[in-house]
C-alpha positions in Angstrom: -21.2 5.2 -15.4 -18.7 5.2 -12.4 -14.9 4.1 -13.0 -13.7 1.8 -11.4 -12.0 2.6 -8.3 -8.4 1.8 -7.6 -6.6 0.5 -5.0 -2.9 0.1 -5.3 0.0 0.9 -7.8 3.1 -0.6 -8.6 5.9 1.8 -7.2 9.2 0.8 -9.1 12.6 1.5 -8.2 12.9 3.8 -11.4 10.8 6.4 -9.6 12.9 6.5 -6.5 15.8 6.9 -8.9 13.9 9.8 -10.3 12.7 11.1 -7.1 16.3 11.5 -5.9 17.1 14.3 -8.1 14.5 16.2 -6.8 14.3 18.2 -3.5 11.8 17.0 -0.9 9.2 19.6 -2.5 9.4 18.8 -5.5 9.2 15.5 -5.0 6.1 15.7 -3.0 5.0 17.1 -6.3 5.4 14.5 -8.4 4.2 12.1 -6.0 1.2 13.6 -5.6 0.7 13.9 -9.5 1.4 9.8 -9.5 -1.3 9.4 -6.8 -3.8 11.6 -8.4 -3.7 9.6 -11.6 -4.1 6.5 -10.6 -6.7 7.6 -7.5 -8.3 10.6 -8.6 -10.9 11.5 -11.4 -9.1 14.9 -11.5 -4.9 15.4 -12.4 -3.4 19.1 -11.8 -1.5 20.0 -15.0 2.6 19.6 -14.4 4.0 23.3 -15.6 7.6 22.9 -15.0 9.8 21.8 -17.4 12.0 19.5 -15.2 8.7 17.9 -13.8 7.1 17.4 -17.4 10.2 15.5 -18.3 10.2 13.4 -15.4 7.2 12.3 -15.7 7.4 11.2 -19.7 9.9 8.9 -18.0 7.2 6.8 -16.2 3.7 7.6 -17.5 3.5 4.4 -20.0 4.4 2.3 -16.4 1.8 3.8 -14.6 -0.8 4.1 -17.8 -0.2 0.1 -18.1 -0.8 -0.7 -14.2 -4.2 1.3 -14.3 -5.3 0.2 -17.6 -5.1 -3.7 -16.6 -6.4 -3.1 -13.0 -9.3 -0.8 -14.9 -9.8 -4.0 -17.2 -9.8 -6.2 -14.2 -6.5 -8.0 -15.1 -3.7 -9.3 -12.8 -1.2 -7.0 -12.3 2.2 -8.5 -13.2 5.1 -6.1 -11.9 8.2 -6.0 -14.1 10.2 -8.4 -12.9 13.6 -6.2 -14.2 13.0 -4.2 -11.9 12.3 -3.8 -8.0 9.4 -2.6 -6.7 6.4 -2.4 -4.0 2.9 -1.7 -3.9 1.7 1.6 -3.3 -1.8 1.6 -1.7 -4.5 3.8 -2.0 -3.9 4.0 1.5 -0.6 6.1 1.0 -1.9 8.1 -0.7 -4.8 9.0 2.0 -1.9 9.8 4.2 -0.5 12.5 1.3 -3.3 13.7 1.0 -3.0 15.1 4.6 0.1 16.6 4.3 1.8 19.1 2.5 3.9 19.2 -0.5 7.6 19.2 1.3 5.9 16.5 4.2 5.0 14.2 0.8 8.2 14.3 -0.3 10.1 13.1 2.7 7.4 10.6 3.1 7.6 8.6 0.2 11.4 9.2 0.4 11.3 7.0 3.8 9.2 4.6 2.1 11.0 3.6 -1.1 14.5 3.5 0.6 12.4 1.4 3.4 11.1 -0.9 0.8 14.2 -1.2 -1.6 17.1 -0.5 1.0 15.6 -1.9 4.5 17.0 1.8 5.8 14.8 2.9 8.7 14.8 6.2 9.3 16.1 7.4 12.5 14.1 10.9 12.9 11.5 12.1 10.7 9.0 15.2 10.9 5.5 14.8 12.4 3.5 14.0 10.9 5.3 12.0 8.4 6.3 10.0 11.6 3.1 8.7 12.1 2.2 7.9 8.6 5.3 6.1 8.0 4.5 3.7 11.0 1.7 3.0 9.6 2.7 2.1 6.2 5.4 -0.1 7.5 3.6 -3.4 8.0 2.4 -2.8 4.5 5.6 -2.6 3.6 6.9 -5.7 5.0 4.2 -8.0 4.3 5.5 -6.8 0.5 9.1 -7.6 1.1 7.7 -11.4 2.4 5.8 -12.1 -0.6 8.6 -10.5 -2.9 10.9 -13.0 -1.2 8.5 -16.0 -1.1 7.8 -15.3 -4.7 11.7 -15.6 -6.0 11.6 -19.2 -4.7 8.6 -20.0 -6.7 5.0 -19.0 -7.3 3.0 -16.0 -7.8 4.0 -13.7 -5.0 0.9 -11.0 -4.7 -1.2 -14.3 -4.3 1.3 -16.3 -1.9 -0.4 -16.1 1.7 2.1 -15.1 4.3 2.4 -15.9 8.5 2.7 -13.7 11.0 6.2 -15.7 11.7 7.3 -15.1 8.3 6.4 -11.1 8.4 8.1 -10.9 12.0 11.0 -12.4 10.0 10.9 -9.2 8.0 10.0 -6.5 10.7 10.4 -7.6 14.5 8.7 -4.8 15.8 5.4 -3.4 14.8 2.6 -2.3 16.2 -0.9 -4.0 14.9 -3.4 -1.2 13.9 -5.9 -3.2 16.2 -9.4 -3.0 15.6 -10.4 0.5 15.2 -7.6 1.3 13.1 -9.2 -1.6 10.6 -12.2 0.1 11.3 -11.2 3.3 10.3 -9.5 2.1 6.9 -12.6 -0.1 6.2 -15.4 3.0 7.3 -17.9 0.5 4.7 -17.4 -2.7 7.5 -19.8 -2.3 10.4 -19.0 -4.1 13.4 -21.8 -6.3 13.9 -19.5 -8.2 16.8 -21.5 -8.9 19.3 -20.7 -11.0 23.1 -21.9 -14.0 21.2 -19.4 -13.7 18.2 -16.7 -12.3 20.0 -14.3 -15.7 19.9 -13.9 -14.6 16.5 -11.5 -11.5 16.7 -9.6 -14.4 19.0 -6.1 -14.4 17.5 -6.7 -11.9 14.7 -3.9 -10.3 13.2 -5.5 -7.0 12.0 -2.7 -5.1 10.2 -2.5 -9.0 8.2 -6.2 -8.5 7.9 -6.5 -4.7 6.6 -3.4 -5.8 4.2 -4.9 -8.5 2.0 -8.8 -8.0 2.5 -8.6 -5.7 -0.7 -7.2 -8.7 -2.5 -9.8 -11.2 -1.7 -13.6 -11.6 -2.8 -14.5 -10.3 0.2 -12.9 -7.2 -1.0 -16.7 -5.8 -0.5 -17.8 -6.8 2.3 -19.8 -4.5 4.6 -20.1 -7.2 7.7 -17.6 -7.6 10.1 -18.9 -11.0 11.2 -18.4 -12.5 7.6 -14.8 -11.1 7.3 -14.4 -12.7 10.6 -16.4 -15.9 9.8 -14.0 -16.2 6.2 -10.5 -14.7 8.1 -9.0 -17.6 6.9 -9.7 -17.9 4.0 -8.5 -13.7 3.3 -5.5 -13.8 4.8 -4.4 -17.6 4.2 -3.1 -18.9 7.1 -4.4 -20.8 10.2 -5.4 -19.2 13.0 
């Protein structure tokens, strides 16, 4: 039986603290090992003693997250630690980088997520991949903030206005970016149904589709028909 494909995992500030003692290349190797454990069928074995030690400090959290997802349970992140959602899309970016670039990438992600630090300059292609990840991180920040006011952060819908309050300047991925991120979705929007694309926040739709009951839908027409239900906001 084919193993369920995981779509995300919780990245805790503990991981960031451990990664901060590493150089860029080591940090990238540890991140790659984490991603392989969560998203890939095979993982490379660690041989460096320092990496093995660090891995032993995080494997329990990763394993609990993975087992819960495989059992179809709701992921409940530890309230004692800061965290953000590391999406499969981030891992796909890591696969396009070498270890040093991946190390720079994850440091930029967790510094932005935990400390609101926006790096002034990143090398290519890290700068591009980080820019693409910022909107998802901004949405995670919004849900975390709303959750602290009462409620389950992972299920609370957010609005474009809330996102703007957290991140003022973000470039939308657009319909092309959405379709690239969801290759299983066919573009069956024709002239008669173009009205469905009016006012669509493609980046928000991209981020929230995986958590909705339409995550496996293969029709863009059907997805846009249920847009309000997926993103949880009024168009």
